[in-house]
C-alpha positions as CSV (number, residue, x, y, z in Angstrom):
1,M,83.5,-93.8,-59.8
2,V,81.3,-96.5,-61.2
3,F,78.4,-95.0,-59.3
4,Y,78.9,-91.6,-61.0
5,T,79.0,-93.0,-64.5
6,K,75.8,-94.9,-63.8
7,L,74.1,-91.8,-62.3
8,I,75.0,-89.3,-65.0
9,P,73.2,-91.2,-67.9
10,T,70.1,-91.6,-65.8
11,M,70.1,-87.9,-65.0
12,V,70.5,-87.1,-68.7
13,E,67.7,-89.5,-69.5
14,I,65.4,-87.9,-67.0
15,I,66.2,-84.4,-68.3
16,I,65.6,-85.5,-71.9
17,K,62.3,-87.2,-70.9
18,Q,61.1,-84.1,-69.1
19,D,62.0,-81.9,-72.0
20,F,60.2,-84.3,-74.4
21,L,57.2,-84.3,-72.2
22,S,57.1,-80.6,-71.9
23,L,57.4,-80.3,-75.7
24,M,54.6,-82.7,-76.1
25,E,52.5,-80.8,-73.6
26,K,53.2,-77.5,-75.4
27,S,52.3,-78.9,-78.8
28,M,49.1,-80.4,-77.3
29,I,48.2,-77.0,-75.8
30,L,48.9,-75.3,-79.1
31,K,46.7,-77.8,-81.0
32,I,43.9,-77.4,-78.5
33,K,44.2,-73.6,-78.8
34,E,44.0,-73.9,-82.6
35,I,40.9,-76.1,-82.4
36,L,39.3,-73.7,-79.9
37,K,40.1,-70.8,-82.2
38,G,38.5,-72.6,-85.2
39,Y,35.5,-73.4,-83.0
40,Q,35.1,-69.8,-81.8
41,F,35.4,-68.6,-85.4
42,Q,32.7,-71.1,-86.5
43,I,30.4,-69.8,-83.8
44,F,31.2,-66.2,-84.8
45,Q,30.3,-67.0,-88.4
46,D,27.1,-68.7,-87.4
47,K,26.1,-65.6,-85.4
48,M,26.9,-63.4,-88.4
49,V,24.7,-65.5,-90.6
50,H,21.9,-65.5,-88.1
51,S,22.0,-61.7,-87.6
52,Q,21.9,-61.1,-91.4
53,M,18.8,-63.2,-91.8
């Protein structure tokens, strides 16, 4: 019985940690995507400016 009570919290901890990590990864990926979008937009604007000249 003691074994079970010790095992469950660690299981919960592992699950929480995994969820937290996946959330971190997702937010990182979203941030990177936003940065890339901004970068692509900047390139697009530069091209527009060059083509107008």
